[in-house]
N, C-alpha and C positions, 0 to 999 in steps of 0.2 A: 493761236498757233498758225504757223505758215510753213509751207514747203517751198516758198519762193522768197528767200531772204535778201534779194539784191538791194532792198531799200536800206539796209544797215549802212550807216555812215562810218567808214574807216578813215578817221581823220586825226588831226594833231592832238586833240584832247583825249582820245580814246585810251583806255587801259584794256589790253587784250591778253588773254591767257590761252596758250596752246597746251592741250593735255595729250601727252604721248610719253608714257613713263617708262616703258620696259625695254624692248628689243633694241640693241645697238643699230641693227640694220634699218629698223623702222625710223629711229631718230635721225639717222643720216638722210633717209629719203624724205623726211619731213622738212629738212633744212631749205630746199628750194621754195617751199611755200612760205616759210619764215622770211626769206629774202624778198619774195614777191610782196608780202605785206609791208615789209620795211621800205621798199621802194615807193609803194603807194602812200605810205604814211610815215615819212622819215622822222617825225617828232612824236609819234605815238609811244606809249609805254608798253613794251612787249615782254611778257613773262612766259615761262615754260615750266609746267609741272613734270618732274623727272625723278627717277630712282637712281641710286648711287651707281649701279652697273653701267649706265650710259652717260653718267654725269660728265666724265672727261671729254666727251665729244662736244659738249656745250660750254664748258667752263672757259671764260675769256672770249667767247664768240662775239664778234663786233656787232652783230645784229640783235643781241639779247640784252635787255636791261635788268632782268631779274630771273633767278632760278629758285623755284620752290620745291624743296626736296622731300620726298617720302621714302623712308627706308622700310621696305617690306619685311626685313629681318626683325623689325621691332613693331609688330602689328598694333600694339597698344598705343603707338604714337599716331595712329590714323586720325583720331578725333582732333588732336592738336594741329595736324597737317591741314585738316579741313577748316579749322578755325583760321589758320594763316591765309588760306585761299579766300575765305569769306571776308577777312579784314582788309583785303586789298581793294574791294569795291570795283570789280572789273565791269566794264561795259559790254564786252563781247568775249565769249568762250568758243574756241574751236576744239571740239572733242574728236580727235583723230584716233583714239584708242578703240572705241566701239564695244567695250565690255562693261560689265556691271560697275566695276570700281571707278572707271573714268566717268560713267554716268553720275555716280554719287558725287564725285568731285565737281562735275559741271553744275548740278543743281544746288550743291552746297555753296557755290560761289555767289548765288543770288543775282547773277548777271542778267540784265533784261533780255539779252540776245544770246542764246545758247545754240550754236549750230553744230549738228552732228550728222552721221550717216543715216540714210533712209533705213527703215525697218528691215528690208531685205538684206542689207549688208551688215547688220549688227548681231550681237549675241547677248544673252542674259538680260533681255528687255532694255538694253541700253537706250533705245530710241525714246523711251518714255520719260527720260530725265532731261531731254533737250526740248526746245520749243520751236526749232527750225531745223530743216534737213536739206542736205544737198540732193540732187537727183540720184536715183538708184544707179549703182555702178555695176558694169559687167564683172562677175566674180573673178575672171582671169585677166582683168585690166591691170596694167602695171600699178603697183601700190603707189609709186611716186606720182603717177598721173591721177590716181584716186585722191591723193592729198591735194593735188593741184585743182581738183574740182571744187574745193572750198573757196579758192581764189576766184574761180569762175562764178560761183554762186554769189559772191560778194561784189561782183562786177569789177574786180581789180584788172588793171591793164595787163596784157601778157608781158612776160619778162623772161630773160634767159634762165635756163636751168643752171643754177650755181649753188655751191655748197658753203662757200665762205670759210673753208677750213685752211686758211693760210697759216702755216706754222710760224711761231715766233722764232727769233734768231737763236735763243737758248735751245729751243727744240731742234732746230737744224744742227746746231753744234753737237748736241747729244746724239742725234742720228748719225752724224758723220763719225763720231767716236765709236758707236756701236758697229758701224759698217767699215771701220778702218781696215780690217783684215780681209774684206771681201774683194775679190777680183771683179773686173768688169768685162762684159755686161753681166749684171746680176739678175737672178731669177728668184722672185718671191714665192715661197711655198707655204701656203696657208694650211695648217694641219687640221684644226678642229672645227667644231660647230657646237652650238648649244643643244642640238638634238643628236643623240647617238646614231639615229638612223641615217643621218646625212654625211657621216664621216667616211672618207675614202680609206681603203685598206693600206697599212704600212708598206706591204710589199709592192702594191700597185703604185703608191706615191714614189717609192724608191726606183721602180722600173722606169717611170716617166723621167725622173731626174737623171738616171743613167743615160737615157737616150739624149737628153738635152745637154748633158755635160760633155758631149762629144761633138766636135765640129762636123758638119755634114753638108755637102753640096754648096759650099761657100758660106753657109750659115755658121756663125761663130759658136763655140762652146759657151754655155751659160753656167755661171757660178751660183749654186743653190744656197739660198738663205732660208732656214727653217724658222717659221713664225708661228708662235703659239702662246697661249696663256700658261700660268703655272700649272694648271690642271692638265695641260697637254705635254708636259715634260716627259712622262713615260712614253707617249706616242712618238715624240721626237726621237727618243732613244731607240724605239723599235724601227723607225725609218732609218736611222743612222746605221743600225746593225745590218740592214740590207744593202747599204751603199757600196760595199766591197772596196773600201778605202778611198772612195771619191772625195776629194777635198770639198768641204762645205763649211758654212757658218751656222751654228745652232744658236738662235736667239730665243728659243722657247723658254718662257718663264723670266726673260730678262727685259721685256718691253712692257710699256703701258699703252693704252689706247692712244694717248697723245703722241707717242713715238711713231705710230704706224704711218701716218700721212707722210712725214719727211723721209721715212725709210722707203715707202713705195715710190716716192718721187725719184729715188736712186735706182730703181729696178727697171730693166728693159721690159719686163712682163711678169705676170704672176699667174698661179693657178691654185684652185682650192674649192672646197664645197660651199654650199649656201651658208653664209655666216656674216657676222658684223664686219670683220676685217675685209671680206670680199667687197662690201660696199665702200669701205674706206679706201681701198685700192682704186676703185673706180672714181671716187671723189678726188683722189690725188692725180687722176689722169693716167694711171698705170693700166695698160691693157691687161684685163683679167679674164682668164679662161675659167668659167664656172662650171662645176660638176653637180648634176641634179639627179636625185633619186626619189626621195619621199615628197619633195616639194617641186613646184613648177616654175620654170624660168619665165613663162609667159606673164606671171604675176610678180616675180621677184628678181628677175635678172638684174645685174648691176647696170646702172644708167650709163648709156654710151657704149656698152660692150655686150649687148644682148646677142649679137650674132656669133659671139665666141662661146656661147653656152653649149654644153654637151649633156644630153639627158639620156637616161637609161631606156633601152628598148625592152620594156617589160609591161605586161597588161595591167599590173596594179599601180603603175606610175600615173599621177602622183597620189599617194595614199594619205599624206599628211599625218602619219603616225610618228610619234617621237621615238618609239622603240619598234624595231622591225621583227615580225614573228618568223621571217624566213632568212635570217642571217644577212640582211643587207644585200640580197641578190641583185638589186637594182644597181648599187654602186660597184659590185663585182663585175657587172657586164660592161662597165666603162673601161675600154682598153687603154692601157698606158700609152700605146703607140698613137692612139687617136688624140690623147691629151697633148703629147709632144708635138704632133703635127699641127694642132690648133695653136699652140704657143708659137711655133715657128711662123705660122700664118699671121698671127697677131703682130709679131715684131716686123715682119716684112711689109705689112700694110698699116703700120701704126699711124701714119699721118692721114689715112683715109677712113679707118674703121670707126664705126660708132653711130649710135642712134642720134647723137647730138647734131650730126650733120644733116639728118633728115627731119628731126623734130626739135629744132634749135629753140623755138619759143614755146614755153609752156602756156597753158590756158586754153588750148583748143578743145572744146567740148566734144568735137567729132572724133578725137583720138581715143 
């Protein structure tokens, strides 16, 4: 076993598996590593182990040769999923998930080279299932850069941070149809998150929208687009009830993940809590003002727009609790006026803002 895996050959004949099955945001942030591997080994076979929730992000992606799907809603299918992984005879596994389940997938592959996180960065004894490890990562280092550390460990050349989420022409046509009634400039309003503790309050969302829907000091009025999953339709209704007749487009429950990138491409800016759509907005190049309570922007801010993050000023931030025992006081302390001001700033500085102008090339171990 080795903690220095740069001898692994990432070449044309390799079969490589990335394991990152769950969170939409994590999958999006793993894409630049995939692109870096693809640049270094354009003829390698690249596969990704994924769950259905995040599958639309990867379907049809030009850098991927194969998707191996595990549906956690059918846990009895896990053995057959492991058999499919083993039957591919992978040469190299990159275990980005760092939990017990991903460790089991990694060792089940029987790949001779199984690269994962160091013990200090794993949970549930994940490190024991791999036989090579990247250098320990600072816990609050950007997740995207933690994933890039795998490329550093493999000795891959630095590469631009890119996501490869170029919408197809049918996807662009559908997005234009969905946005047909929206005035310009449009404002994306991301409503929900997979953790209840991270959701901004309906009245606060509406208050920020009301400020931004009015022209001010030469800045144009923004037309709000409510964006959410089918589960967030009730939240969208609550926001709409606070809008006092302000014209808006409610897309909650009407979009898929594949719709979001071309929709965000049509928005002047967006705001919302820590969520998968937040990362998709950033990947689309849409300035995204992110709101942080239970989680930390230092680790998870959307790539290129970290300086637009607004975090709660409260001693328990970040707690990393899915449910808040004190009524999401962290999110309540984020003032709608501060959100609106940051959105205006994002639009005014759109051509200059972003981490990508400072950290354009990934692969710097010093970062």
